N, C-alpha and C positions, 0 to 999 in steps of 0.2 A: 504494499500499498503505499503509493508514494508520499501522501499526505501525512502519513504518520511517520514515516522515514525523515522528511523534512520536519517536523515538527520536534522529533528527536535531537536532530542538530541544531534546532533553536534553541531549544531547553539547555543542551550541551555549552549553548553558548559561543558557537562558531561566527564570529564575524566576519570571516571568508564567503559565507554564503551570501548574506548580504550584499556585500561589497562586488561579488562577482556577478550576482544578478542585476543590481544594478548597472554595472559597467556592460553586460551582455543585452539588456532591453532599454537601453536609454534612461536611466534613473528609476526604473520599476523596483517597486516593492512585492517580496515574498510573502504572505500571511497564510495560516492555517487556522480556519473557524472551527473550534470544536462546539458542536451542539448536541446534544442527547448521547454523547458517548460517539458521534459520528466525526470524523476528519475530513474537512472540505478546504482543498488548497486553492488559494486565490492569488491572482497576478495582477496588481494596480499598476497600469501603464500610464504614462503622461497622456493628455487628452482624451482618456477614457472616463465616461461619467460612472463606472463603476467596475469593480475589478472583475476579471475574468475567473471564471472558474476551470478547474482542470479540462472538463468535457468539450469547454470551448477553445481551448488552445491547439495550436497546430501541431502536426505530429513531430516537426523539428525542435519546436519549443519545449514541447514535452520529453522528448528524446534528449535534449541538453538537461532540463531539470533532473532526469533520471541519473544522466552522469554525473551531475552535483549531488545529489542524495547517495550515490554508490562512493564518489570517491572523498566525500566529506565525512562518511560515516565516523561517528565516534570511535568504533571497534572495528578498525582496518585490519584485514588479513595481512599475513607477512608477505604476502606476493600479490599483485593484480597485474593482470595481462589483458589488455584492451585490444581488441581487434577493429581495427577501421572506425573510431569514435567519431570521427568528421561526418560519417555516412547519415544523410537525410538531414544535416544541419545547413542553415543557411552560412553564406560563407563569412559574413559578419560575426558568427558565433564561434569560429576556429580560434581567434586570439583568446576569448574567455574560457573555452575549453582548455586551451594550452595552459592559462593560468590554475585552473583546476587540477590538472595532471602535476604541475610543479608542487601545488599544495599537497596534494595527496603523497608525493615523492618526497616529502620533508619527514614523512612519518612511516612510509612503507616503500618495498622495493616497486618500481612499475616498469613494466614492459608494454610499449606501445607497437604495434603491428599498423601501418599506414601506406596511404599511396599520395596522399597529399603532401606536395611540396611546401606547402604554406604551414601546415602543423609541425612537419618535421622541422622547418627552418626555425619556427617560433620556439620548440623543444631543443634544439641543438644550440640555440643561444643561450638557452638557461643553463646547460649541463656545464658542470664544473669538474675539471679532472684534477684529482688529487695526486 
């Protein structure tokens, strides 16, 4: 459940989530409405009169938010292998995706398989050799 996973990240106090979502979606905010024990994901974007619920979001937006939930999980595995994570994402989301991957790589080993020169370039520039 994406909304429950996002709520867990919010409750854990991960500031990276709000910063990356704002960068990815032009200042948007991501919240979870909890009502009668049900979690409802909401994305408030500039110019919109109301937040959009998960069912109203594009596949690419949902895919990005799923990557955010996986990569920012408070309990990360020791190894994450991402197979073409840029698939179905708008090109403007590749930079924020790279930022998510870099944040996750600070806490776990991340292997990325990609055909995207853009994503590879963003990740190569952030890689430090010791």
